[in-house]
C-alpha positions in Angstrom: 0.0 0.0 0.0 1.4 3.3 -1.1 1.4 5.9 1.6 3.3 8.6 -0.2 2.5 12.0 1.4 0.9 14.4 -1.0 -0.5 17.9 -0.9 -2.9 18.8 1.8 -6.0 16.7 2.4 -9.7 17.9 2.2 -12.5 15.9 3.7 -16.2 16.3 2.9 -18.5 13.4 3.7 -21.4 13.5 1.3 -24.0 10.9 2.2 -26.4 11.5 -0.6 -27.0 14.7 -2.5 -29.8 17.2 -3.3 -30.9 20.2 -1.5 -34.0 22.4 -1.8 -33.6 26.1 -2.3 -33.6 28.3 0.8 -31.3 26.7 3.2 -32.1 29.1 5.9 -29.6 30.7 8.3 -27.7 28.7 10.9 -28.9 29.1 14.5 -25.6 30.8 15.4 -23.7 33.0 13.0 -20.5 32.9 14.9 -20.1 29.1 14.3 -17.3 29.6 11.8 -15.0 30.7 14.7 -15.5 27.3 16.4 -14.2 25.6 13.2 -11.6 28.1 12.0 -8.2 26.6 11.6 -9.3 23.0 11.6 -7.7 20.5 9.2 -10.8 19.0 7.7 -14.5 19.6 7.1 -16.3 16.2 7.2 -19.6 17.1 5.6 -22.2 14.3 5.1 -25.3 14.4 3.0 -27.4 11.3 3.8 -29.7 10.7 0.9 -31.9 8.3 2.8 -35.3 9.4 1.7 -35.9 5.8 0.7 -35.6 2.3 2.3 -32.3 3.2 3.9 -33.8 5.8 6.2 -33.2 3.9 9.4 -29.5 3.6 8.7 -29.0 7.3 8.6 -28.9 7.2 12.4 -25.3 6.1 12.2 -24.3 9.4 10.5 -26.4 11.4 12.9 -24.8 9.8 15.9 -21.3 10.4 14.4 -22.0 14.0 13.6 -23.2 14.7 17.1 -20.6 12.7 18.9 -17.6 14.1 17.0 -18.7 17.7 16.9 -16.0 18.7 19.4 -13.0 17.1 17.6 -10.1 19.6 17.6 -9.1 19.0 13.9 -12.3 17.9 12.2 -15.6 19.7 11.8 -18.5 17.4 10.9 -21.5 18.8 8.9 -24.5 16.6 8.1 -27.6 17.0 6.0 -30.1 14.2 6.5 -33.1 13.5 4.2 -35.3 10.8 5.7 -38.2 8.9 4.3 -41.0 11.3 4.9 -41.8 14.6 3.5 -40.6 17.7 5.3 -38.3 15.8 7.8 -34.9 16.9 6.6 -32.4 17.8 9.3 -28.9 19.3 9.5 -26.3 18.9 12.2 -23.2 21.1 12.5 -20.7 22.2 15.2 -21.6 25.0 17.4 -19.8 26.8 20.3 -21.4 24.3 22.8 -21.3 21.2 20.8 -23.5 19.9 17.9 -26.4 22.0 16.7 -29.3 20.1 15.2 -32.2 21.8 13.4 -34.9 21.2 10.8 -34.3 22.4 7.3 -36.3 22.7 4.2 -37.1 19.3 2.5 -34.1 18.1 0.5 -34.2 16.8 -3.1 -31.4 14.4 -2.3 -31.3 12.9 -5.7 -30.2 16.2 -7.3 -26.6 17.3 -7.7 -27.8 20.7 -6.4 -27.8 19.2 -3.0 -24.1 18.6 -3.1 -23.5 22.1 -4.2 -25.6 23.5 -1.4 -24.1 21.3 1.3 -20.6 22.4 0.2 -21.6 26.1 0.5 -23.3 25.6 3.8 -20.3 23.7 5.2 -18.0 26.4 4.0 -20.0 28.9 6.0 -20.5 27.1 9.3 -17.3 24.8 9.5 -14.6 26.2 7.2 -11.4 24.2 7.3 -8.2 23.7 5.3 -9.2 20.4 3.8 -12.5 18.7 2.7 -13.7 15.1 2.3 -17.0 14.6 0.4 -18.9 11.4 0.8 -22.1 10.5 -1.1 -23.8 7.8 0.9 -26.9 6.1 -0.4 -27.9 3.4 -2.9 -25.3 3.1 -5.7 -25.4 1.6 -9.2 -22.0 2.4 -10.7 -21.4 4.3 -13.9 -24.6 3.1 -15.5 -27.2 3.6 -12.8 -25.4 6.3 -10.7 -26.1 7.2 -7.1 -28.7 8.7 -4.7 -32.4 8.2 -4.7 -35.2 10.4 -3.2 -38.6 8.8 -2.9 -40.2 12.3 -2.4 -38.6 14.2 -5.3 -40.9 15.5 -7.9 -41.8 12.8 -10.4 -40.8 13.2 -14.0 -37.7 15.1 -13.1 -34.4 14.5 -14.8 -32.4 11.4 -14.2 -28.9 12.4 -13.1 -25.6 10.8 -14.2 -22.3 10.6 -12.3 -21.1 13.3 -14.6 -23.8 15.7 -13.3 -22.3 15.4 -9.8 -18.8 15.8 -11.1 -19.8 19.1 -12.8 -20.6 20.6 -9.4 -17.2 19.7 -8.1 -15.5 21.2 -11.2 -16.3 24.6 -9.7 -15.8 23.5 -6.1 -13.3 20.6 -5.8 -12.6 18.4 -2.8 -9.6 16.5 -1.7 -11.4 13.2 -0.9 -14.6 12.0 -2.3 -16.1 9.1 -0.5 -18.9 7.0 -2.1 -20.6 5.2 0.8 -22.6 3.1 -1.7 -22.5 -0.1 -3.7 -20.4 -0.6 -6.8 -19.0 3.0 -7.1 -15.3 2.2 -7.2 -15.1 2.0 -11.1 -12.6 3.3 -13.5 -15.4 4.9 -15.5 -16.7 6.8 -12.4 -13.2 7.9 -11.3 -12.6 9.2 -14.8 -15.5 11.7 -14.4 -13.6 13.3 -11.5 -10.1 13.2 -12.9 -9.9 16.8 -14.0 -9.1 18.1 -10.5 -12.7 17.6 -9.1 -11.4 15.2 -6.4 -7.8 14.2 -5.7 -8.8 10.8 -4.3 -12.0 8.7 -4.4 -12.8 6.3 -1.6 -15.3 3.6 -2.5 -16.2 -0.1 -2.7 -16.0 -2.3 -5.8 -18.5 -4.5 -4.1 -21.9 -4.2 -2.4 -21.9 -2.4 0.9 -24.4 -2.4 3.8 -25.8 1.0 4.5 -25.1 1.9 8.1 -22.0 -0.2 8.4 -19.4 2.4 7.5 -17.6 3.6 10.7 -18.1 7.3 10.2 -17.2 8.3 13.8 -14.1 6.2 13.4 -13.2 7.9 10.1 -13.6 11.3 11.7 -11.3 10.2 14.6 -8.8 8.8 12.1 -8.6 12.1 10.2 -8.4 14.0 13.5 -5.4 11.9 14.7 -3.7 12.2 11.3 -4.3 15.9 10.8 -0.9 16.5 9.3 -1.1 13.7 6.7 -1.1 14.5 3.0 -4.1 13.4 0.9 -2.8 10.0 -0.2 -1.6 9.0 3.2 -4.8 10.1 4.9 -6.9 8.2 2.3 -4.9 5.1 2.8 -5.3 5.5 6.6 -9.1 5.6 6.0 -9.0 2.4 3.9 -7.3 0.7 6.7 -9.9 2.0 9.2 -12.7 0.9 6.9 -11.4 -2.7 7.1 -13.5 -2.8 10.3 -16.8 -2.3 8.3 -19.5 -4.6 9.5 -19.8 -6.6 6.3 -16.9 -9.0 5.9 -17.7 -9.7 2.2 -17.0 -6.2 1.0 -14.0 -4.2 -0.4 -12.8 -0.7 0.1 -10.2 1.2 -1.9 -8.7 4.6 -2.6 -7.9 5.6 -6.2 -6.4 8.7 -7.9 -8.8 10.0 -10.5 -6.1 11.9 -12.2 -4.1 8.7 -12.7 -7.2 7.2 -14.3 -7.1 9.8 -17.0 -3.6 8.5 -17.8 -5.1 5.1 -18.6 -7.2 6.5 -21.5 -4.7 6.5 -24.3 -3.1 3.2 -23.6 -6.5 1.6 -23.1 -7.6 3.2 -26.5 -4.6 1.5 -28.2 -5.3 -1.8 -26.4 -9.0 -1.7 -27.5 -7.9 -1.0 -31.1 -5.4 -3.8 -31.0 -8.0 -6.3 -29.7 -10.5 -5.3 -32.4 -7.9 -5.9 -35.1 -6.8 -9.2 -33.5 -10.5 -10.5 -33.4 -10.9 -9.6 -37.1 -7.7 -11.5 -37.9 -8.5 -14.5 -35.8 -12.3 -15.1 -35.3 -11.6 -17.8 -32.7 -10.1 -15.2 -30.3 -13.4 -13.7 -29.6 -14.6 -16.8 -27.8 -11.3 -17.1 -25.9 -11.6 -13.4 -24.8 -15.2 -13.8 -23.7 -14.3 -16.9 -21.7 -11.2 -15.2 -20.2 -13.0 -12.0 -19.1 -16.0 -14.0 -17.9 -13.7 -15.5 -15.3 -12.5 -12.3 -13.9 -13.3 -11.3 -10.4 -16.9 -10.1 -10.1 -18.6 -8.9 -6.9 -22.1 -10.4 -7.2 -23.7 -13.3 -9.0 -27.1 -12.1 -9.5 -29.9 -14.2 -10.9 -32.6 -11.5 -10.5 -32.7 -9.7 -13.8 -33.1 -6.4 -12.1 -29.6 -6.6 -10.8 -27.9 -8.8 -13.3 -26.2 -5.7 -14.7 -23.8 -5.7 -11.7 -22.4 -9.2 -12.7 -20.6 -7.3 -15.5 -18.7 -5.0 -13.1 -15.4 -6.9 -13.0 -12.0 -6.2 -11.4 -10.0 -4.1 -13.8 -6.6 -5.6 -13.0 -7.9 -9.1 -13.3 -9.7 -8.4 -16.6 -6.4 -7.0 -18.0 -4.4 -10.1 -16.7 -6.9 -12.4 -18.3 -6.9 -10.6 -21.6 -3.1 -10.8 -21.6 -3.2 -14.6 -20.9 -5.1 -15.4 -24.2 -3.7 -12.7 -26.5 -0.7 -12.6 -28.8 2.6 -11.3 -27.5 2.3 -7.6 -28.5 -1.3 -7.3 -27.3 -0.6 -9.2 -24.1 2.3 -6.8 -23.4 -0.1 -3.8 -23.7 -2.6 -5.4 -21.3 0.1 -6.3 -18.7 1.5 -2.8 -18.8 -1.9 -1.4 -18.2 -2.6 -3.7 -15.3 0.7 -2.7 -13.7 -0.3 1.0 -14.1 -3.5 0.3 -12.4 -1.9 -1.4 -9.4 1.0 1.0 -9.1 -0.4 4.5 -9.8 -4.2 4.4 -9.8 -4.9 2.4 -6.6 -3.2 3.7 -3.5 -4.9 1.7 -0.8 -7.1 -1.4 -0.9 -8.7 -3.9 1.5 -10.7 -6.9 0.3 -12.7 -9.8 1.7 -11.3 -13.2 1.2 -14.1 -13.9 -1.2 -12.6 -11.4 -3.7 -8.9 -12.4 -3.4 -7.0 -11.0 -6.3 -8.9 -7.8 -6.7 -6.8 -4.8 -7.8 -9.0 -2.2 -6.1 -11.1 -0.9 -9.1 -13.6 -2.3 -11.5 -14.5 -1.9 -15.2 -17.7 -2.6 -17.0 -16.9 -5.9 -18.8 -19.9 -7.9 -20.1 -18.8 -11.3 -21.5 -21.3 -12.9 -23.7 -24.0 -10.5 -22.6 -25.8 -7.4 -23.7 -23.9 -4.2 -23.7 -25.8 -1.3 -22.0 -26.7 1.5 -24.5 -26.1 4.2 -21.8 -22.6 2.9 -21.2 -21.7 3.2 -24.8 -22.3 7.0 -24.5 -20.1 7.6 -21.5 -17.0 9.7 -21.9 -14.7 7.0 -20.8 -16.2 4.4 -23.1 -15.9 6.6 -26.2 -12.4 7.9 -25.5 -10.9 4.5 -24.8 -12.9 2.7 -27.5 -13.7 0.2 -24.8 -17.3 0.3 -25.9 -16.4 -0.6 -29.5 -14.4 -3.6 -28.2 -17.3 -4.7 -25.9 -19.8 -4.5 -28.7 -17.6 -6.5 -31.1 -16.8 -9.0 -28.3 -20.4 -9.6 -27.4 -21.8 -9.7 -30.9 -22.7 -13.1 -32.5 -21.0 -14.8 -35.4 -21.7 -11.7 -37.5 -20.7 -8.3 -36.1 -24.3 -7.4 -35.1 -24.8 -4.7 -32.5 -25.7 -6.3 -29.2 -26.6 -2.9 -27.5 -29.7 -2.4 -25.5 -30.9 0.2 -23.1 -31.1 -0.7 -19.3 -34.4 -2.3 -18.8 -34.3 -1.6 -15.0 -32.8 1.9 -14.6 -34.2 2.5 -11.2 -33.5 -1.0 -9.8 -30.7 0.2 -7.5 -33.3 2.3 -5.5 -35.3 -0.8 -4.5 -34.6 -3.0 -1.5 -32.2 -5.7 -2.6 -33.3 -8.2 0.0 -29.8 -8.2 1.5 -29.6 -8.6 5.3 -28.4 -5.3 6.6 -26.4 -4.7 9.7 -28.3 -2.9 12.5 -27.1 0.7 13.0 -23.9 0.8 15.0 -23.3 2.7 18.1 -20.3 4.5 16.7 
């Protein structure tokens, strides 16, 4: 695990996004003095206006309990599962202040923007960590759901959230949600929007992330640089309640460095399949054996079977390809493990993970929305996937997601009771 010190760290915990206009004034206007000079703002937006509402209590307890930390200022916006029950918690002169606020639209990227602005007013600090905690569906289905947002509103992509951070970047972006540690997701934030992304390749159980412990870890390591602090958080996250999950820290800027070599590899694979039609079957079988984080039989969630470990996918491509193509794949895999992933913990179930996934259907339908993503186009990875998953003829196997809102529904996974952290 690389712990190289980097520039200063910012922490903003964003547990779900979306804020209604008119935040109102904080109860005490001198709160900034209580947080002035602190190392980090730990701002959380809990988008729990759905079946995860009861798990929001973990964040509430953490924000209240850690309001007096000397180096970390927690700020929390909570959107629970009823209308007009949103709450904000922030540090005041005598401890945590909790007050009602206008109903959040926690599915909207505007909530993230408003949270950042509010946190800057009431808890300014040198560094920020932003966490989006809610349901997650990776690059295709995105993050955050709000059962009380106006129906018929726009569906938001990961890129919509990245656009907010383009104008107001953070040091660490923490996705406390399922399936968000993807190379395609990180690419959206690789232009300086976030220095490090902390997330899981796997499913997570809402309410299991040790937020109070994370705050304590940052408080104790207040002089650490961004990379080192993120690696420390990954280690702390190993104590998460679910033992079949992963947690890793990646550099989005380093993901941008993968674009050109992956574009060349995609082109080389396309050419190789044309020259040797039998290679297509070998590649499908090889990729199909790469580490995946669920084995869903429910068609609503079968999409996630195609979120496979990037390092392992590249290793397996190399194993069945001719020498020059294999060399390109191995070089990319080494780049991922050396420069992209700076900290990683995994359950024994997923031994061999590199710390970041890629969309890699093998013998399956290719999602039409994925084909349009910036990463897929620039790397030609979508062109490769379409060719790989076509039949004997180079027919287009692309279809739109049949269940775009599936990640918002209860998955039937046994969740961990809220922790007393």
